[in-house]
DRENPA-3360 file (N, C-alpha, C; in nm, 2 decimals, always signed):
BEGIN
1 = MTAYVIIT = +8.62/+12.03/+10.46/+8.51/+11.96/+10.56/+8.56/+11.80/+10.53 ~ +8.51/+11.78/+10.39/+8.57/+11.62/+10.34/+8.69/+11.55/+10.40 ~ +8.79/+11.66/+10.41/+8.96/+11.60/+10.49/+8.93/+11.58/+10.61 ~ +8.86/+11.60/+10.69/+8.81/+11.63/+10.78/+8.68/+11.47/+10.82 ~ +8.67/+11.42/+10.71/+8.57/+11.35/+10.77/+8.66/+11.21/+10.73 ~ +8.74/+11.22/+10.62/+8.81/+11.10/+10.62/+8.93/+11.05/+10.67 ~ +8.97/+11.20/+10.70/+9.08/+11.18/+10.85/+9.05/+11.12/+11.00 ~ +8.87/+11.18/+11.02/+8.84/+11.09/+11.17/+8.81/+10.91/+11.14;
9 = LAELCISV = +8.73/+10.93/+11.01/+8.73/+10.77/+11.00/+8.82/+10.73/+10.97 ~ +8.95/+10.75/+10.94/+9.09/+10.65/+10.92/+9.16/+10.69/+11.03 ~ +9.16/+10.77/+11.15/+9.13/+10.77/+11.29/+9.03/+10.67/+11.43 ~ +8.93/+10.66/+11.32/+8.83/+10.54/+11.38/+8.90/+10.37/+11.34 ~ +8.90/+10.45/+11.23/+9.00/+10.19/+11.18/+9.08/+10.21/+11.25 ~ +9.21/+10.30/+11.31/+9.32/+10.28/+11.32/+9.32/+10.25/+11.48 ~ +9.21/+10.32/+11.53/+9.19/+10.29/+11.70/+9.14/+10.17/+11.75 ~ +9.04/+10.13/+11.65/+9.00/+9.97/+11.66/+9.10/+9.86/+11.69;
17 = VGLELAFS = +9.20/+9.88/+11.61/+9.29/+9.78/+11.55/+9.37/+9.82/+11.65 ~ +9.41/+9.90/+11.65/+9.54/+9.90/+11.76/+9.50/+9.90/+11.92 ~ +9.38/+9.91/+11.95/+9.32/+9.85/+12.08/+9.26/+9.70/+12.10 ~ +9.25/+9.69/+11.95/+9.26/+9.49/+12.00/+9.37/+9.42/+12.01 ~ +9.44/+9.53/+11.94/+9.56/+9.47/+11.90/+9.70/+9.52/+12.07 ~ +9.63/+9.54/+12.11/+9.72/+9.59/+12.22/+9.62/+9.54/+12.38 ~ +9.48/+9.49/+12.35/+9.42/+9.45/+12.42/+9.42/+9.24/+12.43 ~ +9.46/+9.24/+12.34/+9.47/+9.07/+12.25/+9.60/+9.06/+12.28;
25 = EAPKRMKS = +9.71/+9.07/+12.31/+9.85/+9.03/+12.27/+9.87/+9.08/+12.41 ~ +9.83/+9.16/+12.55/+9.88/+9.19/+12.62/+9.83/+9.06/+12.75 ~ +9.93/+9.09/+12.84/+9.89/+8.96/+12.98/+9.81/+8.93/+13.03 ~ +9.68/+8.86/+13.09/+9.56/+8.89/+13.12/+9.57/+9.05/+13.23 ~ +9.72/+8.96/+13.31/+9.70/+9.10/+13.44/+9.79/+9.24/+13.40 ~ +9.74/+9.25/+13.27/+9.81/+9.39/+13.24/+9.73/+9.44/+13.12 ~ +9.58/+9.39/+13.10/+9.53/+9.44/+13.01/+9.49/+9.56/+12.95 ~ +9.44/+9.62/+13.05/+9.44/+9.77/+13.18/+9.60/+9.86/+13.12;
33 = TITAFFLL = +9.65/+9.80/+13.18/+9.78/+9.93/+13.19/+9.78/+9.92/+13.02 ~ +9.79/+9.83/+12.98/+9.86/+9.87/+12.82/+9.74/+9.96/+12.68 ~ +9.60/+9.88/+12.75/+9.49/+10.00/+12.69/+9.48/+10.16/+12.79 ~ +9.59/+10.14/+12.84/+9.55/+10.28/+12.90/+9.67/+10.36/+12.82 ~ +9.78/+10.26/+12.85/+9.93/+10.35/+12.76/+9.90/+10.38/+12.59 ~ +9.85/+10.24/+12.56/+9.77/+10.34/+12.38/+9.70/+10.46/+12.44 ~ +9.59/+10.44/+12.45/+9.49/+10.57/+12.45/+9.59/+10.71/+12.53 ~ +9.68/+10.70/+12.62/+9.81/+10.79/+12.63/+9.89/+10.84/+12.53;
41 = TVFFGNLL = +9.94/+10.73/+12.42/+10.01/+10.76/+12.31/+9.89/+10.85/+12.20 ~ +9.72/+10.87/+12.19/+9.66/+10.91/+12.13/+9.63/+11.02/+12.19 ~ +9.63/+11.03/+12.33/+9.61/+11.15/+12.38/+9.76/+11.26/+12.38 ~ +9.89/+11.20/+12.36/+10.01/+11.34/+12.33/+9.98/+11.33/+12.18 ~ +9.93/+11.24/+12.09/+9.95/+11.25/+11.92/+9.82/+11.36/+11.91 ~ +9.73/+11.40/+11.93/+9.65/+11.45/+11.94/+9.71/+11.63/+12.02 ~ +9.79/+11.64/+12.11/+9.83/+11.72/+12.17/+9.90/+11.79/+12.05 ~ +10.06/+11.69/+12.03/+10.10/+11.72/+11.97/+10.04/+11.83/+11.80;
49 = AGFMSEVY = +9.92/+11.73/+11.75/+9.87/+11.79/+11.68/+9.78/+11.92/+11.65 ~ +9.75/+11.98/+11.83/+9.71/+12.04/+11.84/+9.76/+12.21/+11.86 ~ +9.89/+12.17/+11.85/+10.02/+12.24/+11.85/+10.10/+12.26/+11.74 ~ +10.05/+12.17/+11.64/+10.12/+12.17/+11.50/+9.95/+12.30/+11.45 ~ +9.85/+12.26/+11.47/+9.75/+12.30/+11.44/+9.81/+12.51/+11.48 ~ +9.85/+12.52/+11.58/+9.88/+12.67/+11.68/+9.93/+12.71/+11.49 ~ +10.06/+12.62/+11.56/+10.21/+12.68/+11.50/+10.17/+12.72/+11.32 ~ +10.07/+12.65/+11.24/+10.05/+12.66/+11.09/+10.06/+12.80/+11.06;
57 = PSMNPGHY = +9.94/+12.91/+11.08/+9.95/+13.02/+11.07/+10.06/+13.09/+11.02 ~ +10.15/+13.09/+11.06/+10.27/+13.17/+11.11/+10.38/+13.07/+11.01 ~ +10.39/+12.97/+10.92/+10.51/+12.91/+10.90/+10.48/+12.92/+10.74 ~ +10.56/+12.93/+10.68/+10.57/+12.88/+10.51/+10.55/+12.75/+10.52 ~ +10.39/+12.69/+10.46/+10.31/+12.63/+10.41/+10.46/+12.50/+10.36 ~ +10.55/+12.60/+10.26/+10.66/+12.44/+10.26/+10.69/+12.38/+10.39 ~ +10.74/+12.45/+10.46/+10.83/+12.45/+10.62/+10.71/+12.34/+10.67 ~ +10.59/+12.36/+10.69/+10.47/+12.34/+10.80/+10.45/+12.18/+10.71;
65 = FGGLTIMM = +10.44/+12.21/+10.63/+10.44/+12.04/+10.51/+10.54/+11.91/+10.58 ~ +10.65/+12.01/+10.52/+10.80/+11.95/+10.55/+10.80/+11.83/+10.63 ~ +10.73/+11.94/+10.74/+10.80/+11.94/+10.90/+10.71/+11.81/+10.92 ~ +10.62/+11.79/+10.92/+10.51/+11.67/+10.89/+10.53/+11.55/+10.82 ~ +10.60/+11.58/+10.70/+10.62/+11.47/+10.63/+10.75/+11.44/+10.72 ~ +10.84/+11.48/+10.78/+10.94/+11.44/+10.84/+10.93/+11.35/+10.98 ~ +10.83/+11.41/+11.02/+10.78/+11.33/+11.14/+10.72/+11.17/+11.14 ~ +10.60/+11.18/+11.00/+10.58/+11.13/+10.97/+10.67/+10.99/+10.94;
73 = VVVAVAFR = +10.77/+11.02/+10.87/+10.87/+10.92/+10.78/+10.96/+10.87/+10.90 ~ +10.95/+10.93/+10.99/+11.02/+10.89/+11.21/+10.94/+10.76/+11.27 ~ +10.79/+10.84/+11.23/+10.72/+10.73/+11.31/+10.69/+10.63/+11.22 ~ +10.70/+10.59/+11.05/+10.72/+10.51/+11.01/+10.83/+10.41/+11.01 ~ +10.92/+10.52/+11.04/+11.08/+10.33/+11.01/+11.04/+10.32/+11.20 ~ +10.94/+10.36/+11.30/+11.03/+10.34/+11.43/+10.86/+10.20/+11.40 ~ +10.77/+10.20/+11.36/+10.66/+10.14/+11.35/+10.74/+10.02/+11.27 ~ +10.83/+10.06/+11.19/+10.87/+9.91/+11.13/+10.96/+9.83/+11.20;
81 = IVGRRFKM = +11.04/+9.90/+11.29/+11.09/+9.85/+11.38/+11.01/+9.75/+11.47 ~ +10.93/+9.84/+11.53/+10.89/+9.75/+11.62/+10.79/+9.61/+11.62 ~ +10.76/+9.66/+11.45/+10.65/+9.60/+11.35/+10.74/+9.46/+11.33 ~ +10.84/+9.45/+11.32/+10.93/+9.34/+11.25/+10.99/+9.26/+11.36 ~ +11.02/+9.34/+11.51/+11.03/+9.22/+11.60/+10.89/+9.20/+11.68 ~ +10.77/+9.22/+11.66/+10.65/+9.23/+11.72/+10.61/+9.07/+11.61 ~ +10.62/+9.07/+11.53/+10.54/+9.01/+11.41/+10.66/+8.82/+11.43 ~ +10.79/+8.88/+11.47/+10.88/+8.71/+11.53/+10.80/+8.71/+11.62;
89 = SVVSTELN = +10.79/+8.76/+11.74/+10.71/+8.70/+11.87/+10.59/+8.61/+11.85 ~ +10.51/+8.68/+11.72/+10.39/+8.60/+11.72/+10.40/+8.46/+11.66 ~ +10.51/+8.46/+11.56/+10.52/+8.37/+11.51/+10.63/+8.28/+11.58 ~ +10.66/+8.30/+11.67/+10.74/+8.26/+11.75/+10.66/+8.23/+11.88 ~ +10.56/+8.19/+11.89/+10.45/+8.11/+11.98/+10.37/+8.14/+11.93 ~ +10.29/+8.12/+11.78/+10.22/+8.06/+11.76/+10.35/+7.92/+11.71 ~ +10.44/+7.88/+11.68/+10.52/+7.75/+11.62/+10.50/+7.75/+11.74 ~ +10.56/+7.78/+11.87/+10.55/+7.71/+11.98/+10.45/+7.63/+12.05;
97 = AA = +10.32/+7.69/+12.06/+10.18/+7.68/+12.07/+10.10/+7.52/+12.01 ~ +10.19/+7.51/+11.85/+10.15/+7.46/+11.79/+10.20/+7.28/+11.78;
% end
């Protein structure tokens, strides 16, 4: 039960930050579209989590958690690549505005 509370709180914190970033950085005419894409990725993540929870009883726990770890590493690398590009674009925008 405690794990569910912690995961839910973490998801709430990430959702607020992600939505704020998506909304504040999007051009005015695309704010609702970017927000929709953000929420769509949350939907697909929840679908994947639901699929993985159904697969768990039929798998060896080591393979299950190993698969989750591999997926997390792939996502972390993707975030790193995207984040590095985003940081550069935000810095260049701030420098041009000053």
